[in-house]
C-alpha positions, 0 to 999 in steps of 0.5 A: 469536586476538585474543580469546585475547590479550584473555583473557590480558591482564595489567597492569604491576601483575600483572607486579610482583606475579608478580616480587615473589612469585617473589623472596620465595618463592625467598628464603624457601625458600632460607633454609629449606633452608639452615637445614636444611643442604640446598641449593636445587635447580634443579627447586625454584627453577624450580617456584617461579618458574613458579608465580609467573609463573602469577599474570600470569593470576590476574584472567582465570583465577583458578581455573586459576592456583590449580590450577597454583600448587598443582601446581607447589608440590608440586615443591619439597616433593618436591625438598627433602623435609626443608625446613621447612613453608611457605606460598608467597606465590604461593599466597597471591596465587592463593588471594586472587584466587580468593576475590576474583573467583569465586563463593562456592561456588567460593571455598569449595571452593578454600579447602578443597582448598588446605589438604591440597594445599599440605602434600603432601610437606612435612616428608618425608611425602607425606600431610599431617598434624599441625602442617603441616595445622594451619598450612596451614589457619590460613594459608588461613583468613587469606588467604581472610578478608582477601579476604572483608573486601576484597570487603565493603569494595569493595561498601560503597564501590560502594554509597556511590558509587551513593547519592551519584550518586542524591543528585546526580541527585535534587538536579539534578531539584529544581534543574530543578523549581525553575527550571521553576516560576520560569519558568512561574509568573512568565512565564505570569502576567505574560503573562496579565496583560499580555494582559488589560491589552492587551485592556482598553486596545485600544479607547481607548489603543492605545499602552498596548496596543501596549506591553503586547503588545511586553512580552508578546512579550519575556516569551514569548521569554525564557521559551522561551529559559530553557526551552531552557536547561533542556532542554539540561541534560536532553539534555546529551551526546546531541548537540552544540549549536553555539548558545552558551548565554545568560548566566544572569540576575542582579542586573543583570536585576532592573530588567527584572523590576520593569518587567515587574511595572509593565507587568502592573499592579502599582505597583512601586518599586525601590531599590539601596543601597550600592556596586554590585559584581559578584556570583558568578553563583550569587548573582546568579541566586538574587537574581533568582529570589527577586525574580521569585517574590516579585513573581509571588506579589504579582500572583497573591495580593495583588490591586491591591497596591503592591510595593517591591524593595530591593537592599542591598550590604553589605561581606560580604553582599548582601540583598534585600527584597520587600514588598507592602501587600496592598491588595485581596488576597483573603481570608487562606486564598488567600494562601500562608503562610510556608514553604508552596507550591512557590515558597517552598520553592524560595526556601528551598532556593536560599538554603540552597545559598548559605549565607544566610537567608530570611524569608517571612511576612505583615506585621502591617499587611497584605501580605507580606514576603520578605527574603534575606541571602546571604554574599558574601566579599570578592574573590568577584566575578562573573568574567564571569558577572554582568552589570551595566549 
């Protein structure tokens, strides 16, 4: 019983369509009979209302509804044989529903059968013919064509939505890939260098070795935490996580990155120019990842180089510059060129998402320079998202 009720379920819109079709058909048929000097009979009125009420099931049983409307439509034609030829609105809605919700073969057969059946009894002739048949064919073609146009439009909309969803998924995958690259490249490189430094100092400077091991432990813990955040994004919705997520790193964490670079053996200078102010979380994270990637590349490719990190706050933007002198660097082919490598590609994508500009190129006097400028309009501070000391 519940299954039958589900199949016959109708909505408020279906009810409004049925009532509107009944009112329009009654009014139109009564005006047509009055023009011919004939009254609207009770059987004709009841048949028109019953045909319109069938539209309540037009979504679940479109073919059956069309058959019922066609059969009921013969009654007014026979009850008032001299009425003017007409194409009821209820029939138009029923045919439209068949074309919209049925297979093409069923829709075509329904349209072909509608043309002669709607003309039965019109104009006082039981067999349809003449202009009545032509008018019915034109009306049927118009209704079916409108339904086909709507079908095609909805398919295009669905395809566009699917394409947008695929692009969103691809963009999210690229973002996660950038995050994974930044985490792995920076923390693993730093941990490797710190472990080597601790091993070299273990015999003659236990204090330096201990400090390197402590920093190594902290880097591993941070890497695991950030990896867990990315995994939480990937499995979002599968199960609740009661642990509150850690805040994303930002400009306030640049000092920590510089300290890790120094402990890893790279002499690194850090300066901040301009009045420090809160930044939007996305901008702060972009600055952090740019400095992180640039210092990682310095340690990997520039040998015993000296690096300089400069963060500048302007009224309507923030700029960061990471330079190294390239002292002791391997031969030029081992150093990534501007615009190559996953790290530099990730930096370009991050900056582009923020509407900024990025320069990454070898310096004339040796070394490498990465400089980014990110717009930060006045009033767009980090409301609880950016952490400053």
